[in-house]
C-alpha positions in Angstrom: 0.0 -0.3 0.1 1.2 3.7 0.1 3.8 4.6 2.5 1.6 7.4 4.8 5.4 9.5 4.7 5.2 10.3 1.4 3.5 13.8 0.2 2.2 11.9 -1.9 -18.0 8.5 -18.7 -19.9 8.7 -19.2 -20.8 5.0 -18.7 -18.6 5.3 -15.8 -14.5 5.9 -14.6 -13.8 5.9 -10.7 -16.2 6.7 -7.8 -13.7 7.2 -5.2 -15.4 7.0 -1.9 -12.9 7.5 2.1 -14.2 5.2 4.1 -13.7 7.8 6.7 -16.3 9.6 5.3 -18.7 7.0 4.7 -21.8 6.2 6.9 -24.2 3.2 6.9 -26.6 5.1 4.4 -25.5 7.0 1.5 -23.0 9.8 1.3 -21.5 12.2 -1.6 -18.2 11.3 -3.0 -15.3 13.1 -1.0 -14.3 16.3 -2.3 -10.8 15.1 -2.9 -9.2 11.4 -3.2 -5.7 10.1 -3.2 -5.3 6.8 -5.4 -2.3 4.5 -5.2 -2.1 1.5 -7.7 0.3 -0.9 -7.6 1.7 -3.3 -10.2 2.2 -6.8 -8.5 4.5 -9.1 -10.3 3.1 -12.6 -11.4 2.4 -15.3 -9.2 2.8 -13.0 -6.2 -0.7 -12.1 -5.3 -0.5 -14.1 -2.0 2.0 -13.1 -0.7 1.7 -9.4 -1.6 -2.0 -9.6 -0.4 -0.3 -10.9 3.1 1.8 -7.9 3.3 -1.3 -5.9 2.7 -2.9 -7.5 5.5 0.0 -7.1 7.8 -0.2 -3.4 7.1 -3.6 -3.1 8.1 -3.0 -4.6 11.4 -0.1 -1.7 11.7 -2.5 0.8 11.0 -5.0 -0.5 13.5 -2.5 -0.8 16.0 -1.7 2.7 15.5 -5.0 3.8 15.5 -4.8 5.6 12.4 -7.9 7.4 10.8 -6.6 7.3 7.6 -8.8 4.2 6.2 -9.4 3.2 2.1 -10.4 0.6 0.1 -8.5 -1.8 -1.4 -9.4 -3.7 -4.5 -7.5 -5.9 -7.3 -7.7 -5.6 -11.1 -9.9 -8.0 -13.0 -8.9 -6.8 -16.4 -5.9 -5.3 -17.6 -2.3 -6.1 -15.8 -2.1 -7.3 -12.4 -2.5 -4.6 -10.0 -3.7 -3.5 -6.7 -5.3 -0.3 -6.2 -6.3 1.8 -3.2 -8.9 4.9 -3.0 -8.7 7.1 0.1 -10.9 9.9 0.5 -10.3 13.1 2.2 -12.3 16.8 2.8 -9.4 19.3 2.0 -6.2 19.1 0.9 -5.5 20.4 4.7 -6.9 17.3 5.8 -4.9 15.0 3.9 -1.9 16.8 5.4 -3.0 15.2 8.7 -3.4 12.3 7.6 -0.2 11.8 5.8 1.7 13.0 9.1 -0.5 11.1 12.0 2.4 8.5 12.6 5.0 11.0 12.7 3.5 11.1 16.5 3.8 7.4 16.5 7.7 6.3 15.6 6.8 2.8 16.6 4.2 2.4 14.2 6.0 4.6 11.5 9.0 1.6 11.6 6.7 -1.0 11.6 5.3 0.7 8.3 8.9 1.2 6.7 9.6 -2.3 7.8 6.6 -3.9 5.7 6.9 -1.1 3.2 10.0 -2.8 2.2 8.8 -6.4 2.4 5.4 -4.7 0.5 8.4 -3.7 -2.1 9.7 -7.3 -3.1 6.1 -8.3 -4.6 6.0 -5.3 -6.9 7.0 -4.0 -10.1 6.0 -0.4 -9.6 4.0 2.2 -7.6 1.6 5.3 -8.9 -0.3 7.9 -6.6 -2.3 10.5 -7.8 -4.6 13.1 -6.3 -7.9 13.9 -7.6 -10.7 16.6 -7.0 -14.5 15.8 -6.9 -16.5 17.1 -10.0 -20.0 17.1 -9.1 -21.1 18.9 -12.1 -19.8 16.2 -14.1 -21.3 13.2 -11.9 -24.8 11.7 -12.3 -26.9 9.4 -10.2 -27.8 9.4 -6.4 -25.1 8.5 -3.6 -24.6 4.9 -2.8 -23.8 2.7 0.3 -20.3 1.9 -0.4 -20.2 -0.5 2.3 -22.4 -2.9 0.2 -21.1 -2.1 -3.5 -18.4 -5.0 -4.7 -16.9 -3.9 -8.1 -15.5 0.0 -9.8 -15.9 -0.2 -13.3 -13.0 2.8 -14.0 -13.1 4.7 -17.1 -9.9 7.2 -17.7 -9.9 10.1 -20.0 -6.5 11.8 -21.4 -8.0 15.1 -22.9 -5.9 16.7 -25.6 -4.3 20.2 -24.5 -6.1 23.2 -24.6 -9.6 21.2 -25.0 -10.7 20.8 -21.5 -14.0 23.0 -21.2 -14.7 21.7 -24.6 -14.5 17.8 -23.3 -16.6 19.2 -20.3 -19.0 20.5 -22.4 -19.7 17.4 -24.0 -19.8 15.8 -20.8 -22.8 17.7 -19.9 -24.8 17.5 -22.7 -24.3 13.5 -21.9 -25.8 14.1 -18.5 -28.7 15.8 -19.9 -29.4 12.4 -22.1 -28.8 10.5 -18.9 -31.4 12.2 -16.9 -34.0 12.0 -20.0 -33.4 8.3 -20.3 -33.4 7.6 -16.3 -29.8 5.9 -17.2 -29.6 3.5 -14.2 -26.2 4.1 -12.6 -24.5 6.4 -10.3 -20.9 7.8 -11.2 -18.7 10.1 -9.7 -16.4 12.0 -12.0 -13.0 13.3 -10.7 -10.2 15.6 -12.4 -6.7 14.6 -11.8 -4.8 17.0 -9.6 -1.1 15.6 -9.4 0.4 12.4 -10.6 0.0 12.3 -14.1 -0.3 14.5 -17.3 -3.3 16.6 -17.5 -5.9 16.9 -18.6 -6.6 13.6 -17.3 -10.4 12.8 -15.7 -11.4 9.4 -14.4 -15.0 8.6 -13.2 -16.0 5.5 -11.0 -18.9 3.7 -11.3 -19.7 1.6 -8.1 -21.6 -1.8 -8.8 -23.0 -4.3 -6.3 -22.9 -7.2 -9.0 -21.4 -7.4 -12.4 -25.0 -8.3 -13.1 -25.7 -4.7 -13.6 -23.6 -4.8 -16.4 -26.0 -7.4 -18.4 -28.4 -4.6 -18.6 -25.9 -1.9 -20.3 -27.3 -2.4 -23.7 -30.9 -1.5 -23.2 -29.3 1.2 -20.9 -27.7 2.7 -24.0 -30.0 2.2 -26.2 -32.4 4.4 -24.3 -29.5 6.9 -23.6 -28.8 7.0 -27.1 -32.3 7.9 -28.2 -32.4 10.9 -25.3 -29.4 12.1 -27.4 -31.0 11.8 -30.9 -29.2 11.6 -34.1 -27.9 14.8 -34.3 -26.8 14.6 -30.5 -25.5 11.3 -31.1 -23.4 13.4 -34.3 -22.4 16.0 -32.3 -20.9 13.8 -29.2 -19.0 11.9 -31.6 -17.5 14.8 -33.0 -16.8 16.4 -29.9 -15.1 13.3 -28.2 -13.1 12.8 -31.1 -11.8 16.6 -31.0 -11.2 16.5 -27.3 -10.2 13.1 -26.2 -6.3 11.3 -26.7 -7.3 8.3 -25.0 -9.4 6.4 -23.2 -9.1 3.3 -20.6 -11.6 1.0 -19.3 -10.6 -1.1 -16.2 -12.4 -3.1 -13.6 -11.8 -3.8 -10.0 -13.1 -5.9 -7.5 -13.2 -4.8 -3.8 -10.8 -6.8 -1.7 -11.3 -6.8 2.4 -7.8 -8.1 2.9 -6.2 -5.1 0.9 -8.6 -2.7 2.9 -8.7 -0.6 6.1 -11.8 0.2 6.2 -13.4 2.9 9.0 -15.4 1.4 11.7 -19.0 2.7 9.6 -18.3 1.1 6.9 -17.6 -2.5 8.5 -21.0 -1.7 10.4 -22.8 -1.2 6.8 -21.6 -4.8 5.8 -20.2 -6.9 8.5 -19.9 -10.0 7.0 -17.7 -8.5 4.2 -15.5 -6.2 5.4 -14.5 -8.5 8.7 -11.3 -10.2 7.7 -11.3 -13.2 9.9 -7.7 -14.2 11.5 -5.8 -17.0 9.7 
């Protein structure tokens, strides 16, 4: 997982939700998120999960309030993805500095970080801000979700405003067609080239994707022929690339807050080995 001492659409890119900010009911996505992606060496999945489990025990022992949801990639390369949410940059800074006041816990984290590194080929960290104006759907109970469908848009230089206008056109069609999903839009502010946007769609079951064809047809009808042509032109003119990934929530890789655990204790409570 991340080193806490380092300063670190349309149909869906990442609803990054902090377990520290979530209750048992629905809550809005956090204003600021940190994403940590760890690329895991082939054949090291179980060993990596073991070091991550040890990491969460250290976090709990040190009474860290920097909770996170960990997940594993179902598509693409072998990787783990971790989501943290914060109320502000000041809150983010405070969480990063938490262990400085606990030298014993800090030493344990540094030790497990070295062990964790034996199972990884790379680590990358992003920060992103929530774009409510580009997001869609009701808030969800994250404790009951099991998957994230993540879509990353890398936008051409100087085309961010035109891209956002295209997203808002799509949102109007989503509303009109009553598209049955929720997704949160984040603009990445650090960690990669920009402009970059990530969209997160949480799902309780992959069966939700089986109905995508019907929902997409209703969306296209809401756009109309002229709207479809305009959307195609807009995204062709503004987007360099789009990446789609699917992730599965992993309690073993997570350090969820107590309210998230209470939202679905059977799923989030990891039994001792």
